[in-house]
C-alpha positions in Angstrom: -22.0 13.9 -43.2 -25.8 14.2 -43.1 -28.5 12.5 -41.1 -29.2 10.3 -44.2 -26.0 8.5 -43.6 -26.1 5.0 -42.1 -27.2 4.7 -38.5 -24.6 3.8 -35.8 -25.6 1.8 -32.7 -24.1 2.8 -29.4 -24.8 0.1 -26.7 -24.3 1.3 -23.2 -25.4 4.6 -21.7 -22.5 5.3 -19.3 -20.0 8.1 -19.8 -18.1 6.3 -22.6 -21.2 5.5 -24.6 -22.7 8.9 -24.1 -19.5 10.5 -25.2 -19.3 8.4 -28.3 -22.9 9.3 -29.1 -22.0 13.0 -28.7 -19.0 12.9 -31.1 -21.0 10.9 -33.7 -24.1 13.1 -33.6 -22.0 16.3 -33.7 -20.5 14.9 -37.0 -24.0 14.6 -38.4 -24.3 10.8 -38.0 -27.6 9.2 -36.9 -27.2 7.5 -33.6 -29.3 5.0 -31.8 -28.2 4.6 -28.2 -29.4 1.4 -26.3 -29.2 0.7 -22.6 -30.6 -2.2 -20.5 -31.6 0.1 -17.7 -34.6 2.4 -17.4 -32.3 5.5 -17.7 -28.7 6.2 -18.6 -25.8 7.1 -16.4 -26.8 5.1 -13.4 -23.3 4.3 -12.2 -22.2 7.9 -13.1 -24.9 9.1 -10.7 -23.8 6.7 -8.0 -20.2 7.9 -8.3 -21.5 11.4 -7.7 -23.2 10.8 -4.5 -20.2 11.8 -2.4 -19.2 14.5 -4.8 -18.6 13.9 -8.5 -14.8 13.6 -9.0 -14.5 14.5 -12.7 -10.8 14.3 -13.2 -7.5 15.4 -11.7 -5.4 18.6 -12.1 -2.0 17.1 -11.8 0.5 17.5 -14.8 -0.4 15.3 -17.8 2.7 13.1 -17.6 1.9 12.2 -14.0 -1.8 11.7 -14.8 -1.0 9.4 -17.7 1.4 7.4 -15.5 -1.6 6.3 -13.2 -2.6 3.6 -15.7 0.1 1.1 -14.9 1.0 -1.5 -17.5 -1.7 -0.1 -19.9 -0.2 3.4 -19.8 1.1 3.1 -23.4 -2.4 2.3 -24.6 -4.3 4.8 -22.5 -1.9 7.8 -23.1 -2.9 8.3 -26.8 -6.6 8.3 -25.7 -5.8 11.0 -23.2 -4.0 13.1 -25.7 -7.2 13.1 -27.8 -9.4 14.0 -24.8 -7.6 14.5 -21.6 -8.2 16.2 -18.2 -8.2 19.8 -19.6 -10.5 18.9 -22.5 -12.9 17.2 -20.0 -13.0 20.4 -17.9 -13.7 22.5 -20.9 -16.4 20.1 -22.1 -18.1 20.4 -18.6 -17.9 24.1 -18.8 -19.6 23.9 -22.2 -22.5 22.3 -20.5 -22.9 25.4 -18.4 -21.4 23.8 -15.3 -18.3 25.3 -13.6 -15.6 23.3 -11.8 -13.1 23.8 -9.1 -9.9 22.1 -7.9 -10.0 20.6 -4.4 -7.1 20.6 -2.0 -6.1 17.1 -3.2 -5.9 18.3 -6.8 -9.1 16.5 -7.7 -11.6 18.4 -9.9 -15.3 18.6 -9.1 -18.4 20.5 -10.3 -19.0 23.5 -8.1 -22.2 22.0 -6.7 -20.4 18.6 -6.3 -23.4 16.9 -8.0 -23.7 14.5 -10.9 -27.4 14.9 -11.7 -27.4 18.5 -13.1 -24.4 17.6 -15.4 -26.1 14.4 -16.7 -29.4 16.2 -17.3 -27.7 18.9 -19.3 -25.8 16.3 -21.3 -28.8 14.2 -22.1 -30.7 17.4 -23.1 -27.9 18.3 -25.5 -27.7 14.8 -27.0 -31.5 14.7 -27.6 -31.2 18.1 -29.2 -28.5 16.7 -31.5 -30.8 13.9 -32.6 -29.5 11.0 -30.6 -32.4 8.4 -30.1 -32.4 6.8 -26.7 -33.8 3.2 -26.4 -34.2 2.3 -22.7 -34.8 -1.2 -21.3 -33.1 -2.6 -24.4 -30.8 -5.4 -23.2 -28.2 -6.5 -25.7 -28.1 -10.2 -26.3 -25.3 -10.6 -28.8 -25.8 -11.3 -32.5 -28.1 -13.3 -34.7 -26.6 -16.0 -37.0 -26.9 -13.4 -39.8 -24.8 -10.9 -37.8 -27.6 -8.5 -36.7 -27.7 -7.1 -33.2 -30.2 -8.8 -30.8 -32.0 -6.9 -28.0 -34.5 -8.0 -25.4 -37.1 -5.2 -24.9 -40.3 -4.8 -23.0 -42.2 -5.3 -26.2 -40.3 -8.3 -27.4 -37.1 -9.2 -29.2 -35.5 -6.6 -31.6 -33.0 -7.2 -34.3 -31.1 -4.4 -36.1 -28.2 -4.1 -38.4 -26.3 -0.7 -38.0 -23.5 0.4 -40.2 -21.2 0.2 -37.2 -21.5 -0.5 -33.5 -19.8 1.0 -30.4 -19.9 -1.2 -27.4 -19.6 0.6 -24.1 -21.0 -2.0 -21.8 -18.9 -1.5 -18.7 -17.1 -4.2 -16.7 -18.6 -6.3 -14.0 -18.8 -4.1 -10.9 -22.1 -2.9 -9.5 -24.1 -5.2 -11.9 -27.4 -3.9 -10.6 -26.6 -0.6 -12.4 -26.2 -2.4 -15.7 -22.6 -3.5 -16.1 -22.8 -7.3 -15.5 -20.1 -8.6 -17.9 -22.7 -10.7 -19.8 -21.0 -9.7 -23.0 -17.7 -11.6 -22.4 -18.7 -15.0 -23.9 -20.4 -13.4 -26.9 -17.3 -11.5 -27.9 -15.0 -14.4 -27.1 -17.1 -16.7 -29.2 -16.5 -14.4 -32.2 -12.8 -14.3 -31.8 -12.3 -11.2 -29.7 -9.6 -11.7 -27.1 -11.0 -10.9 -23.7 -9.0 -10.9 -20.4 -11.0 -12.3 -17.4 -12.8 -9.6 -15.5 -11.4 -9.0 -12.0 -12.2 -6.6 -9.1 -10.3 -3.3 -9.1 -10.4 -0.6 -6.4 -11.7 -3.3 -4.1 -11.6 -4.5 -0.5 -10.0 -7.6 0.8 -10.8 -10.4 3.2 -8.5 -11.1 6.2 -10.4 -13.3 8.6 -10.7 -11.3 11.8 -11.4 -12.9 15.1 -15.1 -12.8 16.0 -14.3 -10.3 18.7 -12.6 -7.9 16.4 -15.2 -8.2 13.6 -18.1 -7.6 16.1 -16.4 -4.7 17.8 -14.6 -2.9 15.0 -16.4 -3.5 11.7 -17.1 -0.1 10.1 -14.4 1.6 12.2 -11.7 3.6 10.5 -7.9 3.2 10.7 -7.0 6.9 10.7 -3.6 8.5 10.2 -1.8 5.3 9.2 0.5 4.3 6.4 0.5 1.1 4.4 3.1 -0.6 2.2 3.3 -3.6 0.0 5.7 -5.2 -2.5 4.8 -6.6 -5.9 6.2 -9.7 -7.5 8.9 -7.6 -9.2 10.1 -6.1 -5.9 8.5 -2.7 -6.5 7.2 -1.1 -3.4 3.9 0.7 -2.8 3.7 3.0 0.2 1.2 5.6 1.1 -0.3 7.4 4.1 -4.0 7.9 4.7 -6.9 5.9 6.1 -9.1 2.9 5.5 -11.9 1.0 7.2 -12.2 -2.4 8.8 -15.1 -4.5 7.6 -16.7 -7.6 9.1 -14.4 -9.8 6.9 -11.4 -7.5 6.2 -10.6 -4.0 5.0 -11.6 -1.5 2.4 -11.3 2.2 1.7 -9.2 4.7 -0.3 -5.8 3.6 1.0 -6.6 -0.1 0.3 -8.1 0.7 -3.2 -4.9 2.5 -4.2 -2.9 -0.8 -3.6 -5.6 -3.1 -4.8 -4.1 -4.1 -8.2 -0.8 -5.1 -6.6 -2.5 -7.0 -3.7 -5.0 -8.8 -6.0 -2.3 -10.0 -8.4 -0.1 -11.1 -5.4 -3.0 -13.1 -4.0 -3.7 -14.7 -7.4 0.0 -15.7 -7.7 0.7 -16.8 -4.2 -2.6 -17.4 -2.4 -2.2 -14.4 0.0 -0.6 -11.0 0.2 0.9 -9.0 3.1 -0.1 -5.4 3.6 2.3 -3.8 6.1 0.5 -1.3 8.4 2.3 1.5 10.2 0.1 2.5 13.0 2.2 5.5 13.9 3.6 7.0 10.6 4.3 10.4 12.2 6.8 8.8 14.7 10.1 7.3 13.8 10.9 3.7 14.7 13.4 5.0 17.3 10.7 7.2 18.9 8.3 4.3 19.0 10.8 2.0 20.5 11.8 4.5 23.2 8.2 4.9 24.2 7.5 1.2 24.3 10.7 0.5 26.3 9.9 3.2 28.9 9.2 1.6 32.2 5.4 1.1 32.6 5.3 0.1 36.2 2.0 -1.5 37.2 0.2 -0.2 34.1 -1.2 -2.6 31.5 0.3 -2.7 28.1 -2.8 -1.0 26.7 -2.6 1.8 29.2 1.1 2.2 28.5 0.6 2.5 24.8 -2.2 5.0 25.2 -0.2 7.1 27.7 3.1 7.1 25.7 1.9 6.9 22.1 -1.8 7.9 22.2 -2.7 4.4 20.9 -6.2 3.1 21.6 -9.3 1.6 20.1 -9.0 -0.2 16.8 -5.2 0.4 16.7 -4.7 -1.4 19.9 -7.2 -4.1 19.0 -5.4 -4.9 15.7 -2.2 -5.7 17.6 -4.0 -8.5 19.3 -5.0 -9.9 15.9 -1.3 -10.6 15.0 0.5 -10.9 18.3 0.2 -13.5 21.0 -0.3 -12.4 24.6 3.4 -13.2 25.2 4.5 -11.1 22.2 2.5 -8.2 23.5 4.8 -8.2 26.5 8.0 -8.3 24.4 9.0 -4.6 24.0 11.1 -5.2 20.9 8.5 -7.3 19.1 5.7 -4.8 20.1 7.7 -1.8 18.9 8.5 -3.4 15.6 4.9 -4.4 15.0 3.6 -0.9 15.7 5.7 0.3 12.7 5.2 -2.8 10.5 2.1 -4.8 11.4 1.5 -7.6 8.8 -2.1 -7.9 7.6 -2.4 -11.1 5.6 -5.0 -10.7 2.9 -6.5 -14.0 1.6 -8.9 -12.9 -1.0 -10.2 -9.9 -2.9 -13.8 -9.1 -2.5 -16.1 -10.1 -5.4 -16.0 -8.0 -8.5 -19.6 -7.0 -8.2 -18.7 -5.1 -4.9 -15.7 -3.4 -6.4 -15.7 0.3 -7.5 -14.4 -0.8 -10.9 -13.1 -3.9 -12.7 -9.9 -4.9 -14.5 -9.7 -7.1 -17.5 -11.9 -6.9 -20.6 -11.3 -6.6 -24.3 -7.5 -6.6 -24.8 -6.0 -3.6 -26.7 -4.1 -6.2 -28.7 -7.5 -7.2 -30.2 -8.2 -3.7 -31.4 -6.6 -1.3 -33.8 -5.6 2.3 -33.0 -9.2 3.4 -33.5 -10.5 0.9 -30.9 -12.0 -1.3 -33.7 -12.0 -5.0 -33.3 -9.6 -6.7 -35.8 -11.8 -9.8 -35.6 -15.1 -8.0 -36.2 -14.5 -4.9 -38.4 -17.1 -2.2 -37.8 -17.3 -3.1 -34.0 -15.7 -0.6 -31.7 -15.2 -0.9 -27.9 -14.9 1.8 -25.3 -14.9 2.4 -21.6 -14.5 0.0 -18.7 -15.0 -3.0 -20.9 -11.5 -2.5 -22.2 -8.6 -4.2 -20.5 -7.3 -1.4 -18.2 -7.6 -0.1 -14.7 -6.8 3.0 -12.8 -7.0 4.3 -9.2 -9.9 6.5 -8.1 -9.4 10.2 -8.3 -11.0 11.1 -11.7 -8.7 8.8 -13.7 -11.4 6.2 -14.4 -14.0 8.7 -15.7 -11.5 10.7 -17.8 -10.1 7.6 -19.5 -13.6 6.2 -20.1 -14.8 9.3 -21.8 -11.5 9.6 -23.8 -12.1 6.1 -25.1 -15.6 7.1 -26.1 -14.2 10.0 -28.1 -11.6 7.8 -29.8 -14.0 5.0 -30.6 -16.5 7.5 -32.2 -13.7 9.1 -34.2 -12.8 5.5 -35.3 -16.4 5.0 -36.5 -16.2 8.2 -38.6 -12.9 7.0 -40.1 -14.5 3.6 -40.8 -17.5 5.2 -42.5 -15.4 7.4 -44.6 -13.3 4.4 -45.6 -16.5 2.5 -46.6 -17.7 5.5 -48.6 -14.5 5.9 -50.5 -14.1 2.2 -51.2 -17.7 1.8 -52.3 
């Protein structure tokens, strides 16, 4: 195809939109990329502040299994552009990667900004036209795209459109979910947006919240059971907040916990404060005569328990129960944290819900609005942190762009 072919609009300058623009421009298609923010990739840059986790090095089958119920829809995208392809693409930008001890893949300098700069430079060189501060406002009655811009409203009618608008987390970076009613009004089936990889509210006592908000629970294990009886269990750490809990260990179980709260009004997260000790060892230590020592001193002496781990016991046990050795020993290995609400979606690392795959064809084109393609986090899927979110978002951008090329060819041959 040549640059004289019809122009394609890509709306959204996150990883999915940028990848769609790259595939399209590489095929010789003219691309206008629109974004509401002053610059592209803002959430991408934020994700890289602690070290940009690009993808994961685990075997493909295990990687593809991380997407839960949407695994069958995500796997074909990953087979088009998966973890190895992503690493090769990064290397093509002149940036090397390494595999960390956890199996996660990072740029050697751990930074997102150099990668984004190289990417934008390559896109500009390929002819992609960037339109910043162009906030999409849906369609006109005639079907043209509407944008609010610093110089006034803009209307345009591209040959096809790729929407990569994100979900509803971190709205200040551009993904505010405003698109949901516009698509729904045009017959596109959209699942409600929900928090994913999020924290939860518990309702600590004022004493605990004041003393321990921001403190970590280290070297613990958590477990939970979903409505089908499937058990989640993992060891790691998380953090107490003023209202509840958050952190990597909590995020890993967030989908299960969120859905359980939605169905039943609350969810129990079982906390093992001493995962490296067996229940028998813990019971023996608790049952050991403590003499004149307090319970807290006894637990510190026999089990090394102190600080937030001791304090959380008082959140679930009465004073009398703290002096019942069997109850205390059992709680140390299975302390029930009752979660009453997920934190708001805008605080979450990512969001679930979005355009249902059932509303799209295999090329990620809307069956209700032919010529409209969707990619990235605005699709109805979720994944844990660890490079899975970024990889699948970029894979969907590739597939959507390939879908546009297929659509253009179809139009050309039918015309």
